[in-house]
C-alpha positions as CSV (number, residue, x, y, z in Angstrom):
1,X,-11.7,24.6,15.2
2,X,-8.5,26.5,15.9
3,X,-6.8,26.8,12.6
4,X,-5.8,29.4,10.0
5,X,-7.5,27.5,7.2
6,X,-11.2,27.0,7.7
7,X,-12.9,23.8,6.5
8,X,-15.3,21.3,8.0
9,X,-15.4,17.5,7.5
10,X,-13.4,14.9,5.7
11,X,-10.6,12.8,7.4
12,X,-9.3,13.6,10.9
13,X,-6.1,15.5,11.2
14,X,-3.5,14.7,13.9
15,X,-4.2,16.3,17.3
16,X,-2.0,17.2,20.2
17,X,-2.8,18.2,23.8
18,X,-3.8,16.3,26.9
19,X,-7.3,15.0,27.8
20,X,-8.1,14.1,31.4
21,X,-11.6,12.7,31.7
22,X,-12.4,9.4,30.0
23,X,-15.3,6.9,29.9
24,X,-13.5,3.6,30.5
25,X,-13.5,1.0,27.8
26,X,-15.7,-2.1,28.1
27,X,-14.2,-5.0,30.2
28,X,-12.2,-7.7,28.4
29,X,-12.3,-5.8,25.1
30,X,-10.1,-6.6,22.2
31,X,-8.6,-3.7,20.2
32,X,-8.3,-4.3,16.4
33,X,-7.2,-2.1,13.5
34,X,-10.4,-2.1,11.4
35,X,-14.2,-2.4,11.9
36,X,-14.2,-5.0,9.2
37,X,-12.2,-7.4,11.3
38,X,-14.6,-8.4,14.2
39,X,-16.9,-10.4,11.9
40,X,-13.9,-12.4,10.6
41,X,-12.9,-13.3,14.2
42,X,-16.5,-14.4,14.8
43,X,-16.7,-16.4,11.5
44,X,-16.4,-19.8,13.2
45,X,-19.2,-18.9,15.6
46,X,-21.4,-17.8,12.7
47,X,-20.4,-21.1,11.1
48,X,-22.8,-22.0,8.2
49,X,-25.5,-19.6,9.3
50,X,-26.4,-16.6,7.2
51,X,-25.5,-13.2,8.7
52,X,-28.6,-11.0,8.4
53,X,-27.6,-7.3,7.9
54,X,-29.7,-4.2,7.5
55,X,-30.5,-3.4,3.9
56,X,-29.2,0.1,4.5
57,X,-25.5,-0.3,5.4
58,X,-22.0,0.1,4.0
59,X,-22.0,-2.1,0.9
60,X,-18.2,-2.3,0.7
61,X,-18.0,-3.8,4.2
62,X,-20.6,-6.5,3.3
63,X,-18.7,-7.3,0.1
64,X,-15.5,-7.7,2.2
65,X,-17.3,-10.1,4.6
66,X,-18.7,-12.1,1.7
67,X,-15.3,-12.3,0.1
68,X,-14.1,-14.0,3.3
69,X,-16.8,-16.7,3.1
70,X,-19.5,-15.1,5.3
71,X,-23.0,-15.6,3.8
72,X,-25.3,-12.5,4.1
73,X,-28.9,-11.6,3.6
74,X,-30.7,-8.3,4.3
75,X,-33.5,-7.3,6.5
76,X,-35.6,-4.1,6.0
77,X,-35.0,-0.7,7.6
78,X,-36.8,2.4,6.7
79,X,-37.1,6.1,7.6
80,X,-40.3,7.2,9.4
81,X,-41.1,9.8,12.0
82,X,-37.6,11.3,11.8
83,X,-36.0,7.9,12.7
84,X,-34.4,5.0,11.0
85,X,-36.6,2.0,12.0
86,X,-36.2,-1.8,11.7
87,X,-39.0,-3.9,10.1
88,X,-38.7,-6.8,12.6
89,X,-41.1,-8.9,10.5
90,X,-38.1,-9.3,8.1
91,X,-35.6,-10.3,10.9
92,X,-35.3,-14.0,11.5
93,X,-35.8,-15.3,15.0
94,X,-32.9,-17.7,14.7
95,X,-29.4,-17.4,13.3
96,X,-26.9,-14.6,13.2
97,X,-28.0,-11.0,13.0
98,X,-26.1,-7.6,12.8
99,X,-27.9,-4.7,14.5
100,X,-26.7,-1.2,13.8
101,X,-27.1,2.0,15.9
102,X,-27.4,4.3,12.9
103,X,-25.8,7.7,13.6
104,X,-26.0,7.0,17.4
105,X,-29.7,7.9,17.7
106,X,-31.3,4.6,18.7
107,X,-32.0,3.6,22.3
108,X,-31.7,-0.1,21.4
109,X,-34.7,-1.1,23.4
110,X,-36.4,-3.0,20.6
111,X,-33.2,-5.0,19.9
112,X,-32.7,-5.8,23.6
113,X,-36.3,-7.2,23.7
114,X,-35.7,-9.1,20.5
115,X,-32.6,-10.7,21.9
116,X,-34.3,-11.6,25.1
117,X,-37.2,-13.3,23.2
118,X,-35.2,-15.2,20.6
119,X,-32.3,-17.6,20.3
120,X,-30.1,-15.6,18.0
121,X,-26.4,-14.8,17.8
122,X,-26.7,-11.0,18.0
123,X,-23.8,-8.8,16.9
124,X,-24.1,-5.0,17.2
125,X,-22.3,-2.2,15.3
126,X,-21.8,0.9,17.5
127,X,-19.3,2.6,15.2
128,X,-21.4,5.8,15.1
129,X,-21.6,6.1,18.9
130,X,-19.2,3.9,20.9
131,X,-20.4,5.1,24.3
132,X,-24.1,5.3,23.7
133,X,-26.6,4.2,26.3
134,X,-27.5,1.3,24.1
135,X,-23.9,0.2,23.8
136,X,-23.4,0.4,27.6
137,X,-26.6,-1.5,28.4
138,X,-26.4,-4.0,25.6
139,X,-27.4,-7.7,26.0
140,X,-25.8,-8.7,22.6
141,X,-23.5,-11.6,22.3
142,X,-20.8,-9.4,20.7
143,X,-20.5,-5.7,19.9
144,X,-17.9,-3.6,18.0
145,X,-17.1,-0.1,17.1
146,X,-14.8,1.3,14.5
147,X,-13.2,3.9,16.7
148,X,-11.4,5.8,13.9
149,X,-14.8,7.0,12.7
150,X,-15.1,9.3,15.8
151,X,-11.6,9.6,17.2
152,X,-8.5,11.3,15.6
153,X,-6.5,8.0,15.1
154,X,-5.3,6.4,11.9
155,X,-6.8,3.0,12.8
156,X,-8.7,1.4,15.6
157,X,-11.7,-0.8,16.5
158,X,-13.0,-2.2,19.7
159,X,-14.6,-5.7,20.0
160,X,-16.3,-6.8,23.2
161,X,-19.0,-9.1,24.5
162,X,-21.8,-7.5,26.5
163,X,-22.9,-11.1,27.3
164,X,-19.4,-11.9,28.7
165,X,-18.7,-14.5,26.0
166,X,-15.1,-15.4,25.2
167,X,-13.8,-13.3,22.3
168,X,-12.1,-15.4,19.6
169,X,-8.6,-14.5,18.6
170,X,-6.2,-15.1,15.7
171,X,-2.8,-16.1,17.0
172,X,-0.9,-14.8,14.0
173,X,-2.2,-11.2,14.3
174,X,0.2,-8.3,14.5
175,X,-0.3,-4.6,15.2
176,X,-1.3,-2.6,12.0
177,X,1.3,-0.4,10.3
178,X,-0.5,2.9,10.3
179,X,2.3,5.1,9.0
180,X,0.6,6.1,5.7
181,X,-2.5,7.4,7.4
182,X,-0.6,8.9,10.3
183,X,1.6,10.9,7.9
184,X,-1.6,12.1,6.1
185,X,-3.1,13.2,9.4
186,X,0.1,15.2,10.3
187,X,0.2,16.9,6.9
188,X,-3.4,17.8,7.1
189,X,-2.7,19.4,10.5
190,X,0.1,21.5,9.0
191,X,-2.2,22.4,6.1
192,X,-4.9,23.7,8.5
193,X,-2.3,25.6,10.5
194,X,-1.4,27.5,7.4
195,X,1.8,25.7,6.4
196,X,2.3,25.5,2.6
197,X,1.3,21.9,2.0
198,X,0.0,20.4,-1.3
199,X,-3.4,19.1,-0.3
200,X,-3.3,16.4,-3.0
201,X,-0.3,14.8,-1.2
202,X,-2.1,14.1,2.0
203,X,-5.3,13.2,0.2
204,X,-3.4,10.6,-1.8
205,X,-1.8,9.3,1.5
206,X,-5.3,9.0,3.1
207,X,-6.6,7.1,0.1
208,X,-3.6,4.7,0.1
209,X,-3.8,4.2,3.9
210,X,-7.5,3.5,3.7
211,X,-7.0,0.9,0.9
212,X,-4.4,-0.8,2.9
213,X,-6.6,-0.9,6.0
214,X,-9.6,-2.1,4.0
215,X,-7.8,-4.9,2.2
216,X,-5.8,-6.2,5.1
217,X,-6.4,-9.4,7.1
218,X,-7.2,-8.8,10.7
219,X,-4.6,-6.9,12.7
220,X,-4.4,-5.6,16.2
221,X,-4.7,-1.8,16.6
222,X,-1.5,0.1,16.0
223,X,0.6,1.0,19.0
224,X,0.2,4.7,18.4
225,X,-3.6,4.6,18.1
226,X,-3.9,2.5,21.3
227,X,-1.6,4.7,23.4
228,X,-3.5,7.8,22.4
229,X,-6.8,6.7,23.9
230,X,-5.9,3.7,26.1
231,X,-7.6,5.3,29.1
232,X,-11.0,5.3,27.4
233,X,-13.3,7.5,25.3
234,X,-12.9,11.3,26.0
235,X,-16.0,12.6,27.8
236,X,-15.1,16.1,26.4
237,X,-15.6,14.8,22.9
238,X,-19.1,13.4,23.7
239,X,-20.1,16.7,25.3
240,X,-18.9,18.8,22.4
241,X,-20.9,16.6,19.9
242,X,-24.1,17.0,22.0
243,X,-23.7,20.8,22.3
244,X,-22.8,21.2,18.6
245,X,-25.8,19.1,17.5
246,X,-28.2,21.2,19.6
247,X,-26.8,24.5,18.4
248,X,-26.8,23.4,14.8
249,X,-30.5,22.4,14.9
250,X,-31.4,25.6,16.7
251,X,-29.8,27.7,13.9
252,X,-31.7,26.1,11.1
253,X,-34.4,28.4,10.0
254,X,-38.1,27.7,9.2
255,X,-37.6,27.5,5.5
256,X,-34.8,24.9,5.8
257,X,-36.8,22.8,8.3
258,X,-39.7,22.8,5.9
259,X,-37.4,21.3,3.1
260,X,-35.7,18.6,5.1
261,X,-36.5,16.0,7.7
262,X,-34.2,16.0,10.7
263,X,-33.1,12.7,12.3
264,X,-34.2,12.8,15.9
265,X,-31.7,12.3,18.7
266,X,-32.8,11.7,22.3
267,X,-31.3,14.1,24.8
268,X,-29.0,11.4,26.1
269,X,-27.7,10.4,22.7
270,X,-24.1,11.2,21.5
271,X,-24.7,12.0,17.8
272,X,-22.4,10.9,15.1
273,X,-23.4,13.9,13.0
274,X,-26.4,16.1,12.3
275,X,-28.4,14.1,9.8
276,X,-30.8,15.7,7.2
277,X,-33.0,13.8,4.8
278,X,-33.6,15.9,1.7
279,X,-36.9,15.5,-0.2
280,X,-35.2,14.3,-3.4
281,X,-31.8,12.9,-4.4
282,X,-31.3,15.9,-6.7
283,X,-31.7,18.4,-3.8
284,X,-29.2,16.4,-1.8
285,X,-26.7,16.4,-4.6
286,X,-27.1,20.2,-5.1
287,X,-26.8,20.8,-1.3
288,X,-23.7,18.7,-1.0
289,X,-22.1,20.3,-4.0
290,X,-22.9,23.8,-2.6
291,X,-21.3,22.9,0.8
292,X,-18.2,21.5,-0.9
293,X,-17.8,24.9,-2.7
294,X,-17.9,26.5,0.8
295,X,-15.4,24.0,2.2
296,X,-17.9,21.8,4.1
297,X,-17.3,18.2,3.2
298,X,-20.1,15.8,4.1
299,X,-19.8,12.0,3.9
300,X,-22.4,9.9,2.1
301,X,-24.0,7.1,4.3
302,X,-23.7,4.9,2.4
303,X,-23.1,4.7,-1.4
304,X,-25.4,1.8,-2.5
305,X,-25.4,-0.4,-5.6
306,X,-28.6,-0.2,-7.6
307,X,-30.1,-3.6,-8.1
308,X,-28.3,-5.0,-5.0
309,X,-30.3,-3.3,-2.4
310,X,-34.0,-2.4,-2.1
311,X,-35.2,0.8,-3.9
312,X,-36.1,2.0,-0.4
313,X,-32.6,1.8,0.9
314,X,-31.1,3.1,-2.3
315,X,-33.4,6.2,-2.1
316,X,-32.5,6.7,1.5
317,X,-28.8,6.7,0.7
318,X,-29.3,9.3,-2.0
319,X,-31.4,11.6,0.2
320,X,-29.5,11.6,3.5
321,X,-26.7,14.1,4.2
322,X,-24.5,13.9,7.3
323,X,-23.2,17.2,8.6
324,X,-20.0,17.0,10.7
325,X,-20.5,18.4,14.1
326,X,-17.8,16.6,16.0
327,X,-15.2,17.6,18.5
328,X,-13.0,19.4,15.9
329,X,-15.5,22.2,15.7
330,X,-16.5,25.1,17.8
331,X,-20.1,26.4,18.3
332,X,-19.2,29.2,15.9
333,X,-18.2,26.6,13.3
334,X,-21.5,24.7,13.4
335,X,-23.4,28.0,13.5
336,X,-21.7,29.0,10.2
337,X,-22.5,25.7,8.6
338,X,-26.2,26.0,9.6
339,X,-26.2,29.5,8.0
340,X,-24.8,28.1,4.8
341,X,-27.6,25.5,4.6
342,X,-30.2,28.2,5.3
343,X,-28.7,30.3,2.5
344,X,-28.9,27.3,0.1
345,X,-32.6,26.8,0.6
346,X,-33.3,30.5,0.4
347,X,-31.9,30.3,-3.2
348,X,-33.5,27.0,-4.2
């Protein structure tokens, strides 16, 4: 990351410069502001059916859907053999189902077979890897990806139909007003470049912008977000994520690897981040705090409500830590982060 002030993670800053090689977006896609919106557009198709979601997921999003009249139930997912797996015995063979490509590591083969064998309305969430092999070869009825999770834009989501179904629309929708988050991103860029900027100012703007986006009714993507990546998804970004992930793992020493389980990514996968599962929630908390002290900010996927999800998913959310290895960072950056983690376990 070319900047005067070194830090890793947290919200994207504004970027400049031209990109030339893109993976084209999916045909007939609809671009929205938020990843919460596609399910509301599909609400009439879901109708009175219950939407089955993985037990390990973003609880705030599920609460948003429920507040808009979508009934939900959960099916079981679990961590085994360095993967997040689905217990298909808990997935109904009729109705509406949300499948998730957690962190971009799943090939989707089991879900494709499940869709072929059952009469279900299958909706897929590819927010962690919009151009994964699974997303590109999907047979789902609908798929979406919250693009602002992996691209430096203040808002953005893509909704498409791998099965070539007509995508519902809301006639009254307008482009989202992204000015709050855009200003926050610009200020963060100035901060990283060494300009004297009060960090609290752009953090407050990010928070306000996120609240506005999260609470809004469905909007189209803002003009500025769409124009920035209208040609498609940058191939350079995908290649950097792959290279950074490989180097990060290669730089974890034997002691670290004996203390964590590493989420496995196939060679073809475009990883969302490097994902470590600590042996206990306490170790995850201490590791995360240690990294914050050293200016490495790792998101939690996802904060869960005790008593609302299974103990298994609650435990998983408290043990996993996602290390940012995205296109903002150089190989030197991710090597330094790996060394910090090694140092943490040396002192445990």
